[in-house]
VMD Tcl script that draws the C-alpha trace (Angstrom):
set ca {
  {-3.66 35.01 17.23}
  {-2.10 33.83 20.16}
  {0.76 30.84 19.29}
  {0.45 28.89 22.78}
  {0.23 24.93 21.22}
  {-2.54 23.58 19.42}
  {-4.43 26.84 19.79}
  {-8.46 26.71 19.83}
  {-8.42 28.54 17.29}
  {-7.54 26.13 14.43}
  {-9.97 23.63 15.65}
  {-12.63 26.24 15.62}
  {-10.93 26.77 12.27}
  {-10.66 23.51 10.63}
  {-13.82 22.08 11.74}
  {-15.58 25.04 10.69}
  {-14.18 24.19 7.06}
  {-16.28 21.05 6.97}
  {-19.58 23.37 7.24}
  {-21.06 25.88 9.51}
  {-22.56 25.02 13.71}
  {-22.78 26.64 16.34}
  {-20.84 26.43 19.54}
  {-22.29 23.01 21.44}
  {-22.01 21.37 18.05}
  {-18.54 22.14 17.78}
  {-18.13 20.98 21.08}
  {-19.29 17.52 20.47}
  {-17.62 17.29 17.61}
  {-14.07 18.81 18.64}
  {-14.56 15.75 21.67}
  {-15.93 13.05 18.66}
  {-12.60 13.56 17.06}
  {-10.07 14.13 18.95}
  {-11.31 12.79 21.75}
  {-7.86 10.94 21.77}
  {-5.26 13.18 21.69}
  {-7.11 16.99 22.65}
  {-9.33 18.12 25.49}
  {-10.95 21.41 24.96}
  {-12.95 23.92 27.90}
  {-16.16 24.95 26.93}
  {-14.88 28.20 27.88}
  {-12.13 28.30 26.01}
  {-14.16 26.97 22.88}
  {-16.82 29.91 23.12}
  {-13.80 32.30 24.00}
  {-12.05 30.90 20.80}
  {-15.48 31.42 18.88}
  {-15.72 35.49 19.78}
  {-11.69 36.32 19.11}
  {-12.60 34.68 15.53}
  {-15.88 36.79 15.02}
  {-13.89 40.00 16.33}
  {-10.65 39.43 14.41}
  {-13.36 38.41 11.07}
  {-12.12 35.47 10.17}
  {-15.45 33.66 11.12}
  {-19.14 34.81 10.64}
  {-21.55 34.23 13.36}
  {-25.30 34.20 12.78}
  {-28.45 33.83 15.03}
  {-30.47 30.38 14.16}
  {-33.89 29.57 16.16}
  {-33.62 25.58 15.86}
  {-35.77 23.85 17.63}
  {-37.28 27.16 19.14}
  {-33.06 26.94 21.01}
  {-31.53 30.59 19.72}
  {-28.36 29.67 18.79}
  {-25.67 31.18 16.98}
  {-24.08 29.45 13.74}
  {-21.02 30.00 12.46}
  {-19.12 30.14 9.13}
  {-15.61 30.17 7.50}
  {-14.94 33.94 5.98}
  {-12.00 33.89 3.05}
  {-9.97 36.19 6.51}
  {-10.92 32.29 8.23}
  {-9.94 29.69 4.82}
  {-6.33 31.35 4.52}
  {-5.83 30.98 8.01}
  {-6.71 27.77 8.16}
  {-4.38 27.12 5.08}
  {-1.73 29.01 6.09}
  {-1.83 26.83 9.25}
  {-2.36 23.42 8.15}
  {1.25 24.01 6.10}
  {3.10 24.92 8.10}
  {5.20 22.53 10.45}
  {4.97 22.65 13.79}
  {6.72 24.52 15.98}
  {8.17 22.34 18.61}
  {8.74 18.79 18.47}
  {6.46 18.83 21.15}
  {3.97 19.44 19.09}
  {4.19 16.45 16.88}
  {1.44 14.77 19.85}
  {-1.91 17.31 19.16}
  {-1.12 19.66 16.29}
  {0.82 17.53 13.62}
  {-2.27 15.41 14.36}
  {-4.32 17.65 13.95}
  {-3.36 19.12 10.82}
  {-3.43 15.27 9.19}
  {-6.97 14.90 10.17}
  {-8.14 18.31 9.02}
  {-5.72 17.29 6.14}
  {-7.05 14.13 5.64}
  {-10.83 15.91 6.05}
  {-10.28 18.68 4.08}
  {-7.51 18.00 0.98}
  {-5.99 14.67 0.88}
  {-3.46 14.78 -1.62}
  {-1.87 18.28 0.63}
  {-0.93 15.70 3.16}
  {2.31 14.60 1.87}
  {3.84 17.75 1.92}
  {2.92 18.61 4.80}
  {4.61 15.51 5.80}
  {8.03 16.42 3.99}
  {7.56 20.01 5.60}
  {7.63 18.64 8.77}
  {10.33 16.39 7.87}
  {12.16 18.91 6.37}
  {11.76 20.92 9.96}
  {12.95 18.29 12.09}
  {16.78 17.56 9.95}
  {17.12 21.30 10.53}
  {16.66 20.88 14.18}
  {18.41 18.18 13.82}
  {21.66 19.59 12.11}
  {21.12 22.23 15.13}
  {20.67 20.30 17.75}
  {24.75 19.21 16.35}
  {26.10 21.80 15.92}
  {25.30 22.96 19.10}
  {28.56 23.14 22.13}
  {27.49 21.81 24.95}
  {29.11 23.05 27.72}
  {28.30 22.61 30.60}
  {29.49 22.07 33.93}
  {29.09 18.26 34.25}
  {29.28 16.54 31.01}
  {28.28 13.40 30.96}
  {24.78 15.40 31.70}
  {25.30 16.85 28.29}
  {25.86 14.16 26.18}
  {22.97 12.49 28.30}
  {20.37 15.64 27.15}
  {22.08 15.59 23.78}
  {21.68 11.52 23.18}
  {17.37 11.82 24.25}
  {17.34 14.72 22.55}
  {18.70 13.37 19.27}
  {16.42 10.11 20.60}
  {13.36 11.69 19.74}
  {14.03 13.65 16.58}
  {15.12 10.07 15.24}
  {12.01 8.80 16.56}
  {9.91 11.80 14.90}
  {11.82 10.90 11.88}
  {10.71 7.64 11.62}
  {7.79 7.87 12.42}
  {6.84 10.38 9.68}
  {8.56 8.10 7.53}
  {6.44 4.90 7.97}
  {3.25 8.39 7.75}
  {5.07 9.12 4.13}
  {4.31 6.05 2.75}
  {1.21 5.46 4.33}
  {-0.45 9.01 3.27}
  {1.40 8.51 -0.32}
  {-0.03 4.79 -1.10}
  {-3.62 6.41 0.00}
  {-2.88 9.49 -2.84}
  {-2.28 7.66 -5.62}
  {-5.15 4.80 -4.26}
}
mol new
graphics top color blue
foreach p $ca { graphics top sphere $p radius 0.5 }
foreach p [lrange $ca 0 end-1] q [lrange $ca 1 end] { graphics top cylinder $p $q radius 0.2 }
display resetview
């Protein structure tokens, strides 16, 4: 599976983990739940369904509903494994917090809310490592002023993300306890 920013495949796996659906149902649910953070073209959704079925991560079965033949998909055991591996893994880049991380929060809240604090802790560790690497990098550019501006900007982004994750950690830790 390609590791593009929040691949369509993970949305499909996440929604199928909540129950079997046909493509049109998936499209409507993705639009309803992810509209504020992400959009998917219908063609990309059906391409993802075919790719996931070819990989053995989902299984489709033709069904007639109201006189209309549709292919209803369900997650396979391999699909469950792939989904859980993705859900527990920190996002690849800082910018992926906006879409991919929020999608992970959504799916964990639906499937296993007790896992959310662990995801947040993993994400915070990943960002702390990024911050440490960034502080260690040598920005020897021709224009030192621009290099410092870049460094300050990136560190500001990391600090803001860490502060946001800290607030989420508190919120979801209380929800898991309560």
